[in-house]
C-alpha positions, 0 to 999 in steps of 0.5 A: 147573493148566496155566493157573495155572502159565502165569499164575505164569510170566507174572507172575514179575516181579511175584511177585518184587517182592511177595516182596521187598516182604514180606521187606523189611517183615519184616526192618525189623520185626525190626530196629526197637527192641523196648524203647523205649516211652518217648515223651518225648525228652530225651537232649540236653535238659539246661538246656532246658524240658520241652515236654510235659505235666506228667509224673506217676509212674504207679508207684513207681520208684527214682532211679538214680545216674549211672554215673560217681557209682556207679563213684566210690562203688565206687572210694572204698569200695575206697580207704577199705576197712580191712585185716584182720589176725589176731592170733596172740599164742601164737607171740610168747609161746612165743618170749618164754618161750624167754628163760627157758631162755637165762638161768636165773638172776634176774640184772640181765640177765634182769630187763632183758631180761624187761621189754623182751620184756613191753613188746613182747608187750603191743603185739605185732609186726605184719607189714609190708604193702605196702598198709599202707605205701602208706597215708599218712594213715589207718593204722587196721586191723581185728585179728581176736582170738579171732573178734572184730574190733577197729579199731586203729591200725597205729601201736599195734603194733611191727614187726620193725624198731621192736621191734629198735630198742627192744631196742637202745635199752633195752639200751644205756641199761642198765649191764650189761656184755655188751650185745651178747650180750643184744641178740642173745639178745633178738632171737632171742626175738621174732616176728611175732604180727599177720598180714595176711589177704588173703582176709578183707580181700577178703571184707569189701571185697566185702560193702561193694561189694555194699552200695553200691546203684545207686539213691539215692532213690525217686519214689512213684506220683502224684508229679509228676516234672516240670512243663510248662515246667520247666527240666531240671536235672541232678537232673530229668534223672536222675529222667527217665532213671530213669523211662525205665529202669524203663519199658523194664525193666518186664515187658510182656504178650503183648498189649502185645508184639503191639501193638508188632509191629503198630505197627512192621509198619504203619510198615514197610509204609507206608514200603516201600509209598511206595517201591514205589508211587513206582517203579511210578507215576513210575519205571516203567523202574526198577520194570520191572527187578528188579535195580534194585528189589532194589538200592534195597531193599538200600540201605534195609535196609542203613541200617536195619541200621546204625542198629540196630547203633549203637543197641545202644550208648550210646557211639556217636552215631546221627549218625555213620552217613553217611546221606547216602551213600544218596542219593549212591549212588542218584543215581549210578545213577538220578535225583535224585528217586529218590535224594531219595524213597529217602533220605526213607524211610530217614530215616523208618525210622531215626528210630525209633532216634533219641532226639530224632526231630524233630531227627534227621529235620530234620537228616538230611533237610536234609543228604540234600537238600544231598548230592543238590544237590552231585552233581546233575551228577556229572562228577568224583570230586572232587565227593564231597569238595565234597559232604562239605564241603557236607553238613558245613556243612548239618549244622552250621547245622541243628544250630546252628539247633535249638540256638539255638531250644531251648537256654537260658542254662543250657547252651551249644553245644560243639565236641564236639557237631559231632564226629559230624557231621564224622565222618559227612561225612568218610565220604561218601568211602566212596561211591566204592568202594561205587559201584564194588562195586554196579556189579559186583554189580548190573551198573549203570553209574555216571556215573563209569564213563560219563565214563571210557568217553566219554573219546576217549583210551580204548583202543577209541575211540582205535582207532576214530579210527585205523582208521575216522577218518570213523566217529569224526567221525560218532560225535562229531557224533551224540553232540553231536546226541543229547545236545542233544536228550535234554537238552530231552526229559528223559533221561540226557545222559551215558549217551546221549553214551557210547552214541553214542561206541560205537554204530558201533565195529563198523565198524572191522572193514571201515571202507572199506565205509562212506561216511564212510571212503571216499576219493573215487572208491573204492567197494568195493561196486561189486564186490559183490552188493546182498545181500553189501553189505547183509550187510556193512553190517548186520554192523557191528551184530553185530561191534560187540556182539562187540567191545564184550563182548570189551572188557568194555563195560557192557550199557547201552552195548551196548544202543545198539549193538544198537538204533541201527538197530532192525529197519529196512532198508538202504534204499539196497541194498534199493531197488537190488535191487528196481529191478534184480530186482523186489520178488518176487525180493528177500528183504526179510529179507536187507536188514533189521537184526536189531534189537531196536528201541529200548526207552528214550528214550535209545536212541530219540533216538540212532537218530534222531540217527544216521540224520539225521547220516548222511543229511545227508552226502548232501545237496547243498544245506544250507538250511532246506527241504532239512534240514526235509524230511530230518528229517521224512522220516527220523523219520516213516519210523521211526515208520511202521516202529514203531521207537519202540513199545517206548521211553518217548517221546511224540509231543510229545518227537519234535516237540521233537527234530525242531525241535532237529535242524533248528536244529542 
């Protein structure tokens, strides 16, 4: 049991990566589309030839109307729908009968009034309605009379205004004397008899809308949907889209669902395996750090998630997602090959959400490569703007090239086709704040941060130049020497230059105890014992680490402070002590730096450059022989002391570095 626990403890980094690998695959499988079983791509294919085999309908399916046509039919039905009125003639008859009680004799006034009222009663009086008034042409309505609806013209009825006008005209045209009195009597004997029924109107309109079907025709099983080489017209496009809808909506069996999940699992497994294997074989320094691997996986899952969200709506183009941000962010912390490899796998995974997968992969791959080229040596923030312009140009040319190859005379490229690419290119500027956020979350150091730190006008370096000017000049020389060497053997020149600028900041505590800051004829070590002198010299590493952390210098730079002397000896004072007191009376550990030894190519090169530059100051003659002897002696001594056993540097690299140091 204890051995198992020990094994798990010793291999915890690998177990973590295995867990991360498994979780990433499960997340990707959950995010990949589950309904798109349609293998033909035609989303942007109107006017283009059908490049697949003859497509024959495997089952009966309806042809769906386009959404715009469907909505247009509903709008027309609403605009053309009839208004429903209810005829209540009893009310009008009661009012007319009241005229008999007003004029009881059969005088001339009675006969004229009775005739006018009967004329109005024969037609009826309709209620004024805003919808009816707004209708300019068709005035037809439905009138419900004793449960039976009849279509009539609204102009066949009187309204209160026209009925009143009829009364006035008829009475004034008569020969009776009391005309105004009769007009008032008749006006009191009329009332509305045809009323608008809103609920009934809405009920029948709802029935009409429900009767409008989203389909307009039908394709039967065995019918040829489209033949190979046939141009995809608007009609064919509707049929193909209808087939896709029916296929995706078709119920699937449990076995089909399991096979789909299996296929997606294999795809996710392959893509994530490529990322992990690439890191394990070719980027061992990245693979060794769990935070680095977690970051790359997180970026991959982030873009798969974005593609999943965008794919849920047909209104947003998948190309609007700024996929080129991924290689830019990866490059900001790692190298170009890692950025490119990660980008390719992201594009492969997200292509499952694309309509035309080949078009998506072709355009996004070229755009990602262009983005990496544009920030290969990222030394200014303004390069992100240049990168956005370069990516937009590549997007545009790539899309145009495919369009010219595949388009026919029936379709044309429009400016709106490029809107998504322009938006995606503009969003590249988001990379800068994202880089800052990831720096804080994962403890990374981007090239932007390194540039700011390496600026000699930064607070800490300005203080170093003021308090220890000799040391500051030494750091400049070491930075140039180390940067020259790392460019030849492969590494991060900006990282090593920044590390070199800070590696000796601990000397600010006691600058006069270091040779480069001493005035001729003044050596404070003459007043100290050899062990005390060694302690002061060694202590600049410890003080440097403390000072760097106090000023919030990143750990990657502090590594250069810790390792630039490794576990070597302060040889000058150690030899002095041995010569005076003997080897037995001299404790070697009191003269040895605490370490650790360099654990990267950059920290190893800095150790060599620092030792060579410092020792060269003691040379009396500068010639090829003395310099050759100095370089060989110091670096060979460091090799013998096993200062480079933890760094990924080869003997070939060391020989190249020796030649560079000698030449410089």
